[in-house]
N, C-alpha and C positions, 0 to 999 in steps of 0.2 A: 199527861193522865189516862189512865183506865176507866170510861165509863161502868157506872154495875148494871143499868140497864141492858138485858140478855135480849136481842131480835132471834126471830126465828122461821125462819124460810122452810119450805119444803121444795124439793126436786128430784124430778122424776123422768125417766126415758128409758127407749128400750134399748139402747147399749150403752157402755161406757167405757173405758180404754184409761187407765191409771198405769200408764209405763214406769217401769224401774227401768233409773240409769244404762246397766250391766244388761238390758232386757232389749235396746231400742232398735233395732233391726227385726228381726223377728218375735214382735214382740207378745208378753204376757203380764196382763193387768195384777197389780196389787187385787184382795178379795175386798177391798172399802175405797172410799173417797179417801184421798189426800188430804192432807192441810192445807196444801196448797191449791188444788182445784176447787177447794170449798172458795178460800178467799177470792179465786177467782170467780167464780160468780157471781158472789157479792160484789165485786167491781165492776162488772159487764153489766149490771144494773143501778148501781149508782158508786163511781167513785171522785174524789176530791183530794187534791195533794194538800188540804188542809189536815188529811185525816189516815189512817191505817184501820182497815177491819182485822179484831183478832179474835179466830173462831176458838171457839173455846171447847165443844163435843161437836160431832157428829155422832148422828140415830141411823139407824142402818134398819129398816123399813120391814126390807124383802129377803129370802134366804140368797146366799150366796149361788150362781148359776153361771156358767162356763159355757161360752160357745164358740167356737172352730169358725173364722171366716177367713177367705183371701182374698188380697184386697190388689187391685195393678196404684203401683206406687211410681216414682221416679226418683230415680240412684243421686243428684246431684242438687246442690244447696242453689239457690238462686241468691243473683248475681246483677253484676250490670250485663254480664251476657246473657242472651236469651237460649231458654233453653225449647232445642224441639223433643215433642214430649215421644214421637215413633221411636226416636232416637235412646232416649232415658228412661222408657218402660219396664219396669221390672214387677212380677209377682210376687208378694210376700203374704208369708201368714200371722194371724194372729189371734191369741187367745183373747176376748173381748166378757165380760160381765153382760149378761142379757137380764133385761126386765129388772130396773133398778129402782129405788127409793131412796131419799136419806131426808133428815132433816136437819139442818146447820142452826146453832146456836152462836151467835158473835154478838161484841160489844164495839163499841168503836174506842179508838183510841185516838188521843192526839198530844202535841208535844206543848202545843200551848191554845189556852182559852180565854187569852185576852179578845180577840175579837170577836170568835161564834164561842158557841156552846154547843157538847153533842145533842143534845136536843134537838138541835136543826134538821142536821142531818139523819139522825132516826127517822123523824117527818118525814124530810123527804125519800128515804126508802122506804116506807109503810107506804106511803101514797103511789110513788114508781110501782109496788108492788100490786097493790090492787086496781092499778089500772093495765099490769100487763107492760108498762115500758122498760125499756133498756138502751142501752146506748149500742151496745153490739152483743148478737144473741149467745146467751149462755151455754157451756157446753160440758160434758163430761168426760174429759181427759184431753179429747181430738174433738178438732171439728167441727170434723164429719158426725159427731152424737151429738146433735144440738138434746137441751131438755126443756120440758115446764116445768114453771115454778107458780108455788102459790101459798099462802098459807097454811100451817098443819090444823087440823082438827084434834078432836078428840080419841077418834077412832086409828088415828097417827100413831102408832106405838113401837118400840124398837122389837126384834125378835131376840129370841133369848138362847139365842146360841151365843157361844164364843168362837170367836176368829182369830187365829194363832200368823199375825202377819211378816215380825221379825225386823230387820232392819229397814225404814221408808225413808227415801228423799223427805223432806219433811218442808223446804222451801229451800230459794236461795238468798245469801246476804248480801247483800252491796254495803260496802263500805262507804266513806263520804267520800271518794274518788270517784264511788260508781262501779267498783273492782269486786266482780262475783264471788260467792263463796258457799258451795250446795253445804248445807246442813242437815245431817243424818240423825234420826232417832232408833234407837235401836232396843229388842225385846217390846214389840209395841204390840197389844194383844187388845183385842176389842171383845169389853168385856156385859155378856148379853146386850149385844147387839148397841153398845155406847162406846165409841171412841173418842176417848178424852184426849184432847191437843195442850189443855193446862200441863206443860213442861217445861224447864229451863229454855230447851229450845228455844221456844216459843216467843219467851219473853227478850230472847238477847233478837228477835229479830223484829222487834219494837223500836229499835237503833238502826233499820239497814233505808237505807237513803232513796227513794223518789227520781235522784239526781239523774239524767241521762247526759255522760259524760262526754268528752269528747275523745274519735278514735285516736288515741297516740299509741304507743308502742307499748306498753305497757300494760293498757286497756287488751288490746289483740294478742299479745303476750297471757293474759290470764283465761280469756276467750276462747282459746286457744286450748290452755292447760284444761277448763273445763270441758272443751267437746270432746277432750280425748281421752276424758273419765267416762263419759257419756257412751263411747263406742265400743 
């Protein structure tokens, strides 16, 4: 059941980097926040296995400004073996967003309301935002770019510009076995500073599972395919 009540959260930060999968090495950000990044911010404040966040709209509050930066990274993935940073360090350029602010509008979606009602989680979320509480620090695309969160005011209004995004990675869908599938949205247009996330692709994500599956051969093969698409 999708709750009709809409929560509004303002997030702002000095930098943001919402990376398209095809640009995972020399990163260039999408011009606005993605649906999956907005959902991750909400989950950093409140997450429970009983419900999912359904992002309805993302309001862009400041004009789009890009900034080129060069950062030290490592060219290996973490695993069982230790990584020696001195041997794996590499410099990569990124085109990041500078001085950003957004309003996230979202609702609670629950598969079953027999035990608890959506109002319980909405009240919990409001209290946590008011107190500045979070399970982990919310960030804008990458963990280096943390953000501040608060309730929006009447002065927080979206910009009047239209932003053509094109094809956007909307989110990852996990089936009952936990196998991931990327979900894309085509011809994305942020109209007058408002990104409408209420599209059929978002409705399908409500059936995505929270279950963390065992790492069997089928799961590992699916992850390899997904990583190859990002490379």
